[in-house]
C-alpha positions as CSV (number, residue, x, y, z in Angstrom):
1,M,0.0,0.2,-0.3
2,T,1.0,3.5,-0.8
3,A,2.2,5.7,2.2
4,P,-0.2,8.2,3.3
5,V,0.7,11.8,2.5
6,F,0.4,14.5,5.6
7,L,0.3,18.3,5.3
8,V,3.0,20.0,7.2
9,D,3.7,23.8,7.7
10,S,7.4,23.6,7.0
11,L,10.1,20.7,6.2
12,A,12.9,23.1,7.6
13,G,15.7,20.6,9.0
14,A,13.8,17.8,7.3
15,A,16.9,15.4,6.1
16,P,17.8,11.8,6.6
17,G,18.2,10.5,10.0
18,A,16.1,13.4,11.1
19,A,13.3,13.0,13.5
20,L,10.0,15.2,12.5
21,T,6.8,15.4,14.6
22,L,3.3,15.8,13.0
23,D,0.7,16.9,15.4
24,G,-2.5,19.2,15.6
25,P,-5.5,18.2,13.0
26,E,-3.4,15.8,10.5
27,G,-1.4,14.3,13.6
28,R,-5.0,13.6,14.8
29,H,-6.3,12.3,11.6
30,A,-3.1,10.2,11.3
31,V,-3.4,8.6,14.6
32,S,-7.1,8.4,15.2
33,V,-8.6,8.1,11.8
34,R,-5.9,6.3,10.0
35,R,-4.8,4.8,13.1
36,L,-1.0,4.5,12.1
37,R,1.2,2.7,14.2
38,A,5.2,2.6,14.8
39,G,6.7,1.0,12.0
40,E,4.5,2.2,9.4
41,E,5.3,4.0,6.3
42,I,4.4,7.6,6.2
43,V,5.1,11.1,3.8
44,L,5.1,14.5,5.2
45,T,4.8,17.3,2.6
46,D,4.9,21.0,2.9
47,G,2.7,21.2,-0.5
48,A,5.2,23.3,-2.1
49,G,7.5,20.4,-3.9
50,T,9.2,18.8,-1.1
51,G,8.3,15.8,0.9
52,A,9.8,13.9,3.6
53,Y,9.5,10.0,3.4
54,G,9.8,8.0,6.5
55,T,8.4,5.7,8.9
56,V,6.4,6.2,12.2
57,A,8.9,6.5,15.1
58,A,6.6,6.7,18.0
59,V,2.8,7.6,18.6
60,E,1.7,10.0,21.4
61,G,-1.4,10.0,23.1
62,K,-4.4,10.7,19.9
63,D,-3.0,13.6,18.1
64,R,0.7,13.2,17.9
65,L,3.3,10.9,16.2
66,D,7.5,11.1,15.5
67,V,8.7,10.5,11.9
68,A,12.0,9.0,11.5
69,V,13.0,10.6,7.7
70,T,14.4,8.2,5.4
71,E,14.4,10.5,2.6
72,V,13.5,14.0,1.2
73,R,12.5,14.6,-2.3
74,T,12.0,18.0,-4.2
75,E,10.2,18.2,-7.1
76,E,11.3,21.0,-10.0
77,A,8.5,23.3,-11.1
78,P,6.2,21.7,-13.7
79,R,6.5,22.9,-17.1
80,P,4.8,24.0,-18.8
81,R,2.4,25.3,-16.0
82,I,-1.3,24.7,-16.5
83,T,-3.9,26.7,-14.9
84,V,-7.4,26.1,-15.4
85,V,-10.1,29.2,-15.3
86,Q,-13.1,27.5,-13.4
87,A,-16.4,29.5,-14.1
88,L,-18.3,29.0,-10.7
89,P,-20.9,26.1,-11.8
90,K,-24.1,25.3,-9.5
91,G,-24.2,23.1,-6.1
92,D,-21.4,21.5,-5.1
93,R,-20.2,20.8,-8.8
94,G,-17.2,23.2,-7.8
95,E,-15.7,21.2,-5.4
96,L,-15.7,18.1,-8.0
97,A,-13.9,20.4,-10.3
98,V,-11.6,21.1,-8.0
99,E,-11.0,17.9,-6.6
100,T,-10.7,16.0,-9.8
101,M,-8.5,18.6,-11.4
102,T,-6.2,18.4,-8.3
103,E,-5.9,14.8,-8.8
104,T,-5.5,14.5,-12.5
105,G,-2.2,17.2,-12.0
106,V,-3.4,21.0,-12.5
107,D,-1.2,23.6,-10.9
108,A,-3.4,26.3,-10.5
109,I,-7.4,26.8,-10.3
110,V,-8.9,30.4,-10.8
111,P,-12.6,30.7,-9.6
112,W,-14.2,33.1,-12.3
113,Q,-17.5,34.9,-11.9
114,A,-18.6,34.7,-15.2
115,S,-21.5,36.9,-16.5
116,R,-24.0,33.7,-16.9
117,C,-22.8,32.2,-13.8
118,V,-25.9,31.1,-11.8
119,T,-23.8,30.6,-8.5
120,Q,-22.8,34.0,-7.2
121,W,-19.6,34.5,-4.4
122,K,-20.7,37.6,-2.5
123,G,-19.8,38.7,0.8
124,E,-19.5,35.8,3.3
125,R,-20.9,33.3,1.3
126,G,-18.0,34.1,-1.2
127,A,-15.4,33.6,1.3
128,K,-17.1,30.2,2.8
129,S,-17.0,29.0,-0.9
130,L,-13.5,29.6,-1.6
131,T,-12.3,27.8,1.5
132,K,-14.1,25.2,0.5
133,W,-12.4,25.3,-2.9
134,R,-9.0,25.4,-1.1
135,N,-10.0,22.6,1.4
136,T,-11.1,20.6,-1.2
137,A,-7.7,21.0,-3.2
138,R,-5.5,20.0,-0.1
139,E,-7.4,17.0,0.6
140,A,-7.3,16.2,-3.0
141,G,-3.8,16.8,-3.0
142,K,-3.0,14.3,0.0
143,Q,-5.1,11.9,-1.8
144,A,-3.4,11.7,-5.1
145,R,0.0,12.0,-3.4
146,R,1.2,15.2,-4.5
147,L,4.1,17.2,-3.0
148,T,3.0,19.9,-4.9
149,F,-0.9,21.1,-4.4
150,P,-2.3,23.4,-6.7
151,E,-3.0,27.4,-5.9
152,V,-6.5,28.0,-5.8
153,A,-6.5,32.1,-6.5
154,D,-9.0,34.5,-5.1
155,A,-12.0,35.0,-7.3
156,A,-11.3,36.7,-10.5
157,T,-13.3,39.3,-12.8
158,T,-13.8,38.9,-16.5
159,K,-10.7,41.6,-16.7
160,D,-8.7,39.8,-14.2
161,V,-9.0,36.6,-16.7
162,A,-8.4,38.4,-19.6
163,A,-4.9,39.7,-17.8
164,L,-3.8,36.4,-17.1
165,L,-4.7,34.9,-20.4
166,S,-2.7,38.0,-22.2
167,G,0.5,37.1,-20.3
168,A,0.2,33.6,-20.7
169,A,2.5,31.5,-23.1
170,F,-0.8,29.7,-24.6
171,A,-4.2,30.5,-23.9
172,A,-7.4,29.0,-24.8
173,V,-11.0,29.1,-24.1
174,L,-12.8,25.6,-24.1
175,H,-15.8,25.9,-26.4
176,E,-17.8,23.4,-28.4
177,E,-17.9,25.7,-31.4
178,G,-14.2,26.1,-31.3
179,S,-12.9,25.7,-35.0
180,E,-9.7,23.5,-33.8
181,P,-9.7,20.9,-31.7
182,L,-7.5,21.3,-28.6
183,A,-5.7,17.9,-29.3
184,R,-3.8,19.6,-32.5
185,A,-3.2,22.8,-31.0
186,E,0.6,24.0,-30.9
187,L,1.7,23.5,-27.4
188,P,4.6,25.5,-25.7
189,A,7.4,23.4,-24.0
190,D,7.9,26.0,-21.3
191,G,5.8,28.8,-19.7
192,G,2.6,29.0,-18.9
193,I,-0.8,27.1,-20.0
194,V,-4.2,28.8,-19.4
195,L,-7.8,27.3,-20.0
196,V,-11.2,28.8,-19.6
197,V,-13.7,26.7,-18.3
198,G,-17.1,28.4,-19.0
199,P,-20.3,28.1,-16.9
200,E,-23.2,26.1,-17.6
201,G,-24.8,28.8,-19.8
202,G,-21.5,28.9,-21.7
203,V,-19.0,32.2,-22.5
204,S,-21.0,35.1,-23.3
205,P,-19.9,36.7,-27.1
206,E,-18.7,39.6,-25.0
207,E,-16.3,37.4,-23.0
208,L,-15.4,35.5,-26.2
209,E,-14.4,39.0,-27.7
210,L,-12.4,40.5,-24.4
211,F,-10.5,36.6,-24.1
212,A,-9.5,37.0,-27.9
213,A,-8.1,40.4,-27.9
214,A,-6.0,38.9,-24.8
215,G,-4.9,36.2,-27.4
216,A,-7.2,33.4,-26.2
217,K,-8.6,31.0,-29.0
218,P,-11.5,28.9,-28.9
219,Y,-10.8,25.1,-28.5
220,R,-13.1,22.1,-28.9
221,L,-12.2,19.1,-26.4
222,G,-14.6,16.3,-28.9
223,A,-17.4,15.5,-30.3
224,S,-19.5,15.6,-27.3
225,V,-20.5,18.4,-24.7
226,L,-18.8,17.9,-21.0
227,R,-20.3,19.5,-18.1
228,T,-18.6,22.6,-16.6
229,S,-17.5,20.5,-13.9
230,T,-15.5,17.9,-16.2
231,A,-14.1,19.9,-18.9
232,G,-11.0,21.3,-17.2
233,T,-10.0,17.7,-15.7
234,A,-10.5,16.4,-19.5
235,A,-8.8,19.5,-20.6
236,T,-5.8,18.9,-18.1
237,A,-5.5,15.1,-18.4
238,L,-5.3,16.0,-22.3
239,L,-2.6,18.5,-22.0
240,L,-0.4,16.6,-19.3
241,G,-0.1,13.6,-22.0
242,R,0.8,16.1,-24.8
243,T,3.1,18.2,-23.3
244,G,5.1,14.9,-21.7
245,R,4.6,15.5,-18.3
246,W,2.6,12.0,-18.1
247,D,5.5,10.5,-19.7
């Protein structure tokens, strides 16, 4: 069985032979929920590309354990970096999109309040929704045994998205009427790839025009029309394969 992953604030001092402590909510989950015991394998990560691999040396109480580090691994920054701008879906489909994109390997997710979004992030509700997305990314990153968790940005306006697209090495809007399939688009070997996934009602003509001016062309995924909560995951998987990051 693959060693479970737990998130820590810092891995300062982590080195083969070192001893680290896991406590707090993550320690409680390891001890009381996962029921890890001395001798079992475990991975601690800072979520920013570094992981300390080792074994449980001792369990102390219900929320604390000591880890004997055997190896430290550091991932290089992903190339090219893949960002998905995700329009806000209805209900809990936003968390579903974040979960599956994280497990697939996306590097950043930008919540987007598109003009045709039914869901509105305002005030306290918006803050709670953003927290849910970030918590979902964290838990999905652990489930997928990732060392680098995706960044979930603050909610973006359409102007914010256009600015993001203008700085990308490759920018695309997933659209069922796109003249070119994403599977045949010319992709960069480095820099940033930014994909826009529209809401249930689609990307408006005004938004498409603004994004086109920023350098983003419309591309289609295939013959079928995917839900907004699954399109980003499918596109991320396609790009990870085409760019060699899944080799």
